[in-house]
Backbone as numpy.savetxt, mean C-alpha at the origin, in Angstrom:
# Nx Ny Nz CAx CAy CAz Cx Cy Cz
23.81 2.16 -3.84 23.22 0.99 -3.49 21.97 0.74 -4.08
21.44 -0.29 -4.58 19.81 -0.52 -4.92 18.91 -0.68 -4.07
17.75 -0.51 -4.18 16.52 -0.73 -3.49 16.20 -2.04 -3.56
15.93 -2.43 -2.06 15.64 -4.06 -2.01 14.23 -4.17 -1.35
13.24 -4.77 -1.97 12.05 -4.88 -1.37 11.69 -6.46 -1.19
11.35 -6.64 0.00 11.04 -7.78 0.58 10.01 -8.06 1.62
9.52 -9.27 1.61 8.63 -9.56 2.84 9.50 -9.41 4.04
8.70 -8.74 5.33 9.23 -8.64 6.57 9.42 -9.75 7.20
10.45 -9.72 7.98 10.69 -10.50 9.02 9.92 -9.99 10.40
9.57 -11.18 11.29 8.78 -10.50 12.38 9.42 -9.69 13.14
10.51 -9.70 13.29 11.07 -8.41 14.40 11.12 -6.92 13.50
10.69 -7.01 12.24 10.64 -5.71 11.79 9.26 -5.00 11.16
8.25 -5.87 11.94 6.98 -5.11 11.96 7.22 -3.78 12.76
7.50 -3.78 13.94 7.65 -2.20 14.52 8.28 -1.10 13.45
9.36 -1.54 12.71 9.95 -0.73 11.44 8.77 -0.13 10.44
8.06 -0.99 10.19 6.85 -0.64 9.52 5.96 0.17 10.05
5.61 0.17 11.01 4.59 0.52 12.11 5.14 2.13 12.16
6.46 2.07 12.47 7.17 3.62 12.69 7.13 4.26 11.07
7.17 3.81 10.21 6.98 4.32 8.92 5.72 4.99 8.65
4.78 4.15 8.91 3.33 4.47 9.06 2.89 5.82 9.96
3.57 5.84 10.85 3.38 6.55 12.27 4.08 8.30 11.50
4.86 8.14 10.87 5.57 9.26 10.43 4.81 9.73 9.59
4.01 8.88 8.57 2.98 9.51 7.71 1.88 9.94 8.22
1.33 9.19 9.20 0.25 9.83 10.12 0.50 10.92 10.66
1.44 11.10 11.37 1.98 12.60 11.91 2.07 13.66 10.82
2.68 13.20 9.87 2.77 14.49 8.70 1.43 14.65 8.00
0.47 13.68 7.66 -0.81 14.03 7.18 -1.77 14.93 8.34
-1.65 14.51 9.70 -2.03 15.31 10.75 -1.65 16.67 10.52
-0.34 16.82 10.71 -0.10 18.41 10.57 -0.56 19.04 9.00
-0.79 18.32 8.09 -1.15 18.89 6.99 -2.53 19.05 7.01
-3.19 18.72 7.89 -4.46 18.98 8.05 -5.63 17.74 7.46
-4.99 16.78 6.97 -5.57 15.67 6.08 -5.35 14.40 6.69
-5.59 13.98 8.04 -5.69 12.81 8.79 -6.02 11.76 7.77
-5.39 10.65 7.73 -5.85 9.55 7.18 -6.08 8.19 8.23
-5.13 7.82 9.03 -5.17 7.01 9.82 -4.98 7.37 11.37
-5.35 6.63 12.27 -4.94 7.41 13.33 -3.70 6.56 14.11
-2.86 7.13 14.95 -1.71 6.30 15.42 -2.35 5.09 16.02
-3.26 4.77 16.74 -3.88 3.62 17.16 -4.27 2.60 16.31
-4.20 2.87 15.06 -4.92 1.92 13.71 -3.33 1.26 13.21
-2.43 1.89 13.66 -1.05 1.32 12.78 -0.02 1.06 13.65
-0.10 0.43 14.89 0.41 -0.02 16.02 0.76 -1.63 15.34
1.74 -1.96 15.55 1.99 -3.27 15.29 0.95 -4.60 15.81
0.39 -4.21 17.11 -0.69 -5.16 17.31 -1.99 -4.85 16.54
-2.18 -3.59 16.17 -3.60 -3.32 15.55 -3.32 -3.97 14.01
-2.06 -3.54 13.23 -1.99 -4.16 12.19 -2.09 -5.69 12.02
-1.68 -6.27 13.01 -1.70 -7.78 12.98 -3.23 -8.23 13.21
-4.03 -7.45 13.56 -5.26 -8.02 13.59 -6.04 -7.92 12.33
-5.40 -7.01 11.54 -6.15 -6.87 9.94 -5.58 -7.51 8.97
-4.03 -7.77 9.31 -3.23 -8.49 8.08 -2.32 -9.37 8.62
-2.09 -10.68 7.64 -1.18 -11.70 8.29 0.40 -11.07 8.00
1.21 -11.52 9.16 2.71 -11.29 9.01 3.14 -11.32 7.51
2.81 -12.43 6.57 3.45 -12.66 5.44 2.93 -11.62 4.35
2.15 -10.71 4.63 1.44 -9.82 3.64 2.10 -8.68 4.03
3.20 -8.17 4.69 4.08 -7.04 4.99 5.14 -7.05 3.81
5.44 -5.86 3.58 6.55 -5.85 2.61 7.34 -4.37 3.01
8.72 -4.44 2.99 9.56 -3.25 3.41 10.45 -2.84 2.22
10.62 -1.88 1.91 11.75 -1.51 1.04 12.95 -1.13 1.74
14.02 -1.39 1.44 15.40 -1.02 1.98 16.53 -0.13 1.29
16.96 0.74 1.57 18.19 1.38 0.86 19.27 1.35 2.05
20.45 1.19 1.64 21.34 1.10 2.65 21.33 0.47 4.06
20.30 -0.51 3.91 19.91 -1.13 5.14 18.90 -0.45 5.96
18.32 0.54 5.48 17.32 1.35 6.20 16.26 1.17 5.60
15.08 0.95 6.39 13.62 1.08 5.81 13.19 2.29 5.32
12.87 2.33 3.96 12.45 3.58 3.40 11.11 3.87 3.03
10.35 2.33 2.92 8.88 2.40 2.42 8.56 1.18 2.93
7.14 0.74 2.92 6.30 -0.40 3.01 5.04 -0.39 2.54
4.48 -1.54 2.67 3.06 -1.51 2.08 2.58 -2.99 2.55
1.22 -3.30 2.15 0.53 -4.60 2.61 0.08 -5.29 1.13
0.37 -6.32 0.87 -0.30 -7.05 -0.40 -1.11 -8.25 0.03
-2.48 -8.03 -0.37 -3.18 -9.05 0.24 -4.07 -9.56 -1.13
-4.30 -11.04 -0.75 -5.35 -11.59 -1.91 -6.48 -11.56 -1.95
-6.91 -11.06 -0.55 -8.37 -10.69 -0.48 -8.49 -9.50 0.15
-9.70 -9.05 0.00 -10.23 -7.51 0.62 -11.71 -7.67 0.78
-12.02 -7.58 2.00 -13.44 -7.45 2.49 -14.12 -6.28 1.92
-13.61 -5.32 1.64 -14.68 -4.16 0.93 -14.72 -4.22 -0.29
-14.14 -5.08 -1.08 -14.49 -5.14 -2.29 -15.48 -6.48 -2.41
-16.97 -5.87 -2.45 -18.00 -6.81 -2.27 -18.20 -7.34 -3.87
-18.77 -8.80 -3.76 -19.09 -9.34 -4.94 -17.94 -9.48 -5.86
-16.58 -9.68 -5.21 -15.62 -9.93 -6.28 -15.08 -11.20 -5.97
-14.61 -12.11 -6.74 -14.41 -13.51 -6.71 -12.88 -13.58 -6.10
-12.77 -14.26 -5.27 -11.35 -14.56 -4.57 -10.50 -14.90 -5.75
-9.03 -14.41 -5.68 -8.30 -14.76 -6.37 -8.12 -14.10 -7.74
-9.07 -12.98 -7.71 -9.22 -12.24 -9.12 -7.98 -11.09 -9.19
-7.71 -10.70 -7.84 -6.93 -9.50 -7.74 -5.86 -9.74 -6.42
-4.60 -8.70 -6.73 -3.88 -8.72 -5.44 -4.11 -7.19 -5.07
-4.41 -7.06 -3.84 -4.80 -5.80 -3.20 -3.58 -5.01 -2.35
-3.26 -3.68 -2.72 -2.50 -3.16 -2.10 -3.00 -2.15 -1.15
-2.24 -2.34 0.20 -2.75 -1.27 1.20 -1.33 -0.84 1.93
-1.99 0.30 2.50 -1.06 1.23 3.39 0.45 1.23 2.90
0.33 1.81 1.80 1.53 2.29 1.21 2.27 3.26 1.80
3.17 3.55 2.35 4.13 4.25 3.13 5.53 4.69 2.54
5.71 6.02 2.57 7.26 6.18 2.07 7.58 6.97 3.21
9.04 6.69 3.77 9.28 7.69 4.58 9.63 9.20 4.12
9.17 10.00 5.29 9.03 11.25 4.80 10.41 11.71 4.61
11.65 11.36 4.92 12.85 11.87 4.57 13.28 11.51 3.12
12.39 10.62 2.55 12.68 10.00 1.16 11.39 10.47 0.06
10.88 11.27 0.56 9.63 11.74 -0.29 10.23 12.49 -1.46
9.41 12.27 -2.52 9.82 12.69 -4.00 10.62 11.85 -4.62
11.25 10.60 -4.13 12.43 10.01 -4.82 11.62 8.77 -5.72
10.67 8.75 -5.94 9.82 7.74 -6.61 9.63 6.49 -5.74
9.88 6.48 -4.65 9.79 5.21 -3.83 8.40 4.63 -3.80
7.36 5.37 -3.72 6.16 4.74 -4.10 5.58 4.37 -5.24
6.44 4.81 -6.54 6.20 4.25 -7.66 7.04 2.95 -7.86
8.10 2.90 -7.11 8.72 1.65 -6.82 7.95 0.54 -6.44
7.41 0.84 -5.22 6.57 -0.05 -4.55 5.34 -0.39 -5.32
4.85 0.30 -6.13 3.44 -0.05 -6.92 4.04 -0.71 -7.99
5.26 -0.39 -8.52 5.75 -1.36 -9.48 6.06 -2.85 -8.98
6.57 -2.94 -7.79 6.94 -4.34 -7.14 5.76 -5.01 -7.01
4.53 -4.04 -6.51 3.28 -4.93 -6.45 2.38 -5.47 -7.62
3.01 -4.62 -8.78 2.50 -5.40 -10.21 3.33 -6.39 -10.70
4.41 -6.33 -10.15 5.52 -7.68 -10.54 4.85 -8.80 -9.56
4.38 -8.48 -8.45 4.16 -9.68 -7.48 2.83 -10.21 -8.01
1.91 -9.14 -8.35 0.59 -9.59 -9.01 0.64 -10.50 -10.36
1.59 -10.16 -11.19 1.86 -10.91 -12.11 2.75 -12.14 -11.82
3.42 -12.47 -10.93 4.07 -13.61 -10.35 3.14 -14.46 -9.80
2.22 -13.82 -9.23 1.01 -14.74 -8.75 -0.19 -15.03 -9.49
-0.02 -14.52 -10.98 -0.75 -14.60 -12.01 -2.64 -14.05 -11.50
-2.29 -13.12 -11.19 -3.65 -12.19 -10.78 -3.92 -11.23 -11.88
-4.85 -11.24 -12.42 -5.14 -10.27 -13.45 -5.09 -8.84 -13.18
-5.43 -8.50 -11.92 -5.74 -7.26 -11.42 -4.88 -6.75 -10.28
-4.62 -5.50 -10.24 -3.89 -5.06 -9.00 -5.16 -3.87 -8.70
-5.32 -4.04 -7.32 -6.68 -3.17 -6.81 -6.17 -2.45 -5.36
-6.58 -1.35 -5.07 -6.50 -0.63 -4.06 -7.65 0.23 -3.41
-7.88 0.73 -2.48 -9.00 1.50 -2.04 -8.35 2.37 -1.32
-8.81 3.79 -1.27 -8.30 4.87 -0.59 -9.31 5.94 -0.15
-9.15 6.72 0.75 -9.88 7.82 1.29 -10.25 8.81 0.10
-11.72 8.72 -0.23 -12.09 9.80 -1.23 -11.89 11.15 -0.88
-11.42 11.39 0.50 -11.38 12.82 1.04 -9.88 13.24 0.97
-9.08 12.76 0.08 -7.72 12.98 -0.12 -7.50 13.14 -1.51
-8.01 14.07 -2.16 -7.80 14.23 -3.73 -6.45 14.15 -4.05
-5.33 14.73 -3.42 -3.85 14.33 -3.96 -3.65 12.97 -3.93
-3.94 12.11 -2.98 -3.41 10.75 -3.27 -4.59 10.15 -4.24
-5.59 10.32 -4.37 -6.45 9.86 -5.24 -5.79 10.21 -6.81
-5.06 11.27 -6.90 -4.76 11.87 -8.31 -3.35 11.06 -8.30
-2.60 10.80 -7.21 -1.24 9.83 -7.32 -1.45 8.85 -7.81
-2.65 7.93 -7.19 -2.98 6.76 -8.12 -3.59 6.52 -9.57
-4.47 7.60 -9.56 -4.68 7.85 -11.35 -3.57 8.33 -12.00
-2.66 9.37 -11.69 -1.39 9.51 -12.62 -0.60 8.17 -12.94
-0.53 7.30 -11.85 0.30 6.38 -12.13 -0.42 5.32 -13.21
-1.79 5.47 -13.24 -2.45 4.54 -14.22 -3.75 3.67 -13.60
-3.81 3.69 -12.50 -5.02 2.98 -11.83 -6.31 3.91 -12.26
-7.25 3.04 -12.56 -8.42 3.39 -12.90 -9.52 3.62 -11.86
-10.31 4.48 -11.78 -11.42 4.68 -10.70 -12.34 3.68 -11.02
-12.92 2.97 -10.08 -14.11 2.09 -10.46 -15.17 2.08 -9.55
-14.89 3.09 -8.46 -16.18 2.93 -7.51 -15.84 3.70 -6.20
-16.85 3.90 -5.49 -17.13 4.90 -4.59 -18.09 4.23 -3.47
-17.73 4.26 -2.34 -18.67 3.78 -1.28 -18.41 4.55 0.05
-19.64 4.87 0.88 -19.53 5.62 2.04 -19.42 4.44 2.99
-18.51 4.10 3.67 -18.71 3.04 4.94 -19.20 4.02 6.12
-20.54 3.91 6.33 -21.23 4.36 7.53 -20.61 4.10 8.86
-20.28 2.59 8.97 -19.90 2.13 10.26 -18.57 2.63 10.68
-17.73 2.95 9.80 -16.46 3.65 9.82 -16.47 5.05 9.82
-17.53 5.72 9.44 -17.21 7.22 8.77 -16.31 7.36 7.64
-16.12 6.43 6.64 -15.06 6.57 5.92 -15.71 6.55 4.31
-15.17 7.46 3.84 -15.25 7.57 2.22 -14.38 6.92 1.19
-14.52 6.02 0.67 -13.87 5.06 0.18 -14.09 4.95 -1.39
-12.38 5.61 -2.31 -12.50 5.28 -3.82 -12.01 3.96 -4.05
-12.48 3.31 -5.04 -11.76 2.04 -5.44 -11.16 2.17 -6.76
-9.99 1.60 -6.67 -9.11 1.86 -8.21 -8.61 0.35 -8.58
-8.32 0.11 -9.68 -7.77 -1.09 -10.18 -6.86 -0.89 -11.60
-6.10 -1.70 -11.70 -5.34 -1.71 -13.24 -5.11 -2.86 -13.43
-5.32 -3.28 -14.73 -5.03 -4.77 -15.32 -3.53 -4.95 -15.16
-3.10 -6.44 -15.15 -1.62 -6.80 -15.14 -1.50 -7.58 -16.20
-1.37 -6.86 -17.38 -1.06 -7.41 -18.73 0.43 -7.66 -18.75
1.20 -7.05 -18.02 2.33 -6.89 -18.23 2.98 -6.41 -17.04
4.07 -6.74 -16.23 4.55 -5.98 -15.20 5.66 -5.53 -15.60
5.82 -4.35 -14.77 7.11 -3.48 -15.33 8.34 -4.13 -15.05
9.57 -3.68 -15.71 10.76 -4.50 -15.28 11.25 -4.06 -13.78
11.84 -5.18 -13.50 12.40 -5.24 -12.06 12.67 -3.70 -11.69
12.46 -2.97 -10.62 12.68 -1.90 -10.23 13.58 -1.69 -8.95
13.61 -3.10 -8.35 14.41 -3.37 -7.14 14.75 -4.76 -7.15
15.82 -5.07 -6.33 16.16 -6.34 -6.10 15.17 -6.84 -4.78
14.68 -7.93 -5.20 13.95 -8.73 -4.00 14.43 -9.95 -3.37
14.38 -10.20 -2.26 14.74 -11.11 -1.76 13.73 -11.96 -0.89
């Protein structure tokens, strides 16, 4: 059965929150926390993102990965609106780790950026997670900056990649 990536339905937000919680707990057990459980509840997520910005991937009708795609990001100071699509909170079910689902989600984000005629796909991530930074660099994202957000106690690396050509469809989208 093929991977289906699509915008979520309102009743599916808890599924995405659950995927994020699995990742949060796994990272905490690894000694490398990224988000807190309180930051990824459905209510907390809706304070930061619109419902139409959430995407889930399904295999055999089971959610296996999720992400947020936004057209604006307040962390990217001095960037013109409409210049990029921003990828946030990429999460893959721990039971599906190592199956290229993260890459499939990024491929989908690239396709979506191309469809929306955005010249760049951007993301920001914790500078304190070198394995995560390397993952994005190995995919092809270019490191373009660093910032320490003192108000949040967060060290952020900024990455982007040009959208010259989107990859061929990796998943059925609906």
